Phi, psi and omega in degrees: 000155180292136178286160184224132177261128179242127179255137176301145177253347184198176172219158180269134166257107191231152175285354179273104185261354175223150182297318182296130177099347178291133176308142187282352176215158178290155174084353181281342174235075191292347179273354179283126179252135177225173180231137170264109182261108186281140177299149185304323182296338182247006185275077177236129177298334177296328183290340180245015179301123182097340181293335180296346178276355179270136172279330182223155178224159172265135171248121173262127189222170178256132172287079188295333180285350183248006186301325185260011184256357178071191182233162180227137179292334177231138184229170180246088182296137176303330181302330181262018176087001179078004181248333182264135180267151181216151177299140185301327181279357172257013182225177173246030179301145176285346184271078188239160176306318172239111188285066182252133176238168177219143179221139173260130183227158176278131179270119183262320182198161175229130181206167172258133175237099188066237180262005184249134171283134183233126175251118177274129186227158180240139172088015181289147179244042190241139177295143177305130180091000180302130179287134176256130182253346176195157177229129181225149177290144172276124182255105185304321184290335181252326187269342177257112183236089184302335182276352182294148182224148167216104190298336181277349181213077185281332182203160176295138179256124178228146175289144185240358180290159181301147177245134181226149174256133174297167179301317179295319180294324178296318179294318179294322178299316179299320179293318185281337182298328179302321182272320189257359172103160183293343181274003185302315180299317179296319180296318177298315180297317179300318180296314184289330177289345173281354180055080182285356181299146173302145184299333183269001179239114179226037180282114183293344181270345185284138177256125181254168175224134174237149180259135176216125187057236178252031186241145172250113185259116181262130186211164171221158183225126172240179178292339184262336190199150167256124185242126174263117185269323181201157177226097188243155177293140177251144180269355189264355186261140174235027180297135177232000000 
């Protein structure tokens, strides 16, 4: 078949600056706000005329972190514990023949920022800088199918044990809220309830770290509790 060249039309400006810790599906951290920054060549208000009537949109994107890793016919989805293999086309693994993903997000606003069209969205599960190759309206009558089933993923899985901030983390949270907003505590909780730990690591004593904005959030998870140990500034983030 004839090959096809696809050029990105936009990129995501997201608080997720590292792959580890990003929710594995869109909408699992609904308080997270991101921006779709459209390339100047495609930044026309005419191109999005009518899109403002959509509550949600589809983002088609490139798994840019997987471009040089090739594809595998069978993968180990985290949903199955990382031990059971599944066909790549029965998964949403990034290791695909064509590393294309899709996410449905809530559309909050459309505006021009200088020469760039900017779409503000809620609930994105995309790494900062991810290339966007298309934007499409979400059609409730066609895209929402309550009768649809996938026996391996019947519902979103979230941790339900109590979440607590250490005294030091509470003080750091209070300091960082001034810069990153009153929803910071909620955003941290949403991320940790998605259980970002690798499927093969369930050591309750191990302390992990996830990046959000310019913060490194250190946490541990046991069967009884989710514990946030510290919220410190990170030097590796350039999210704006």
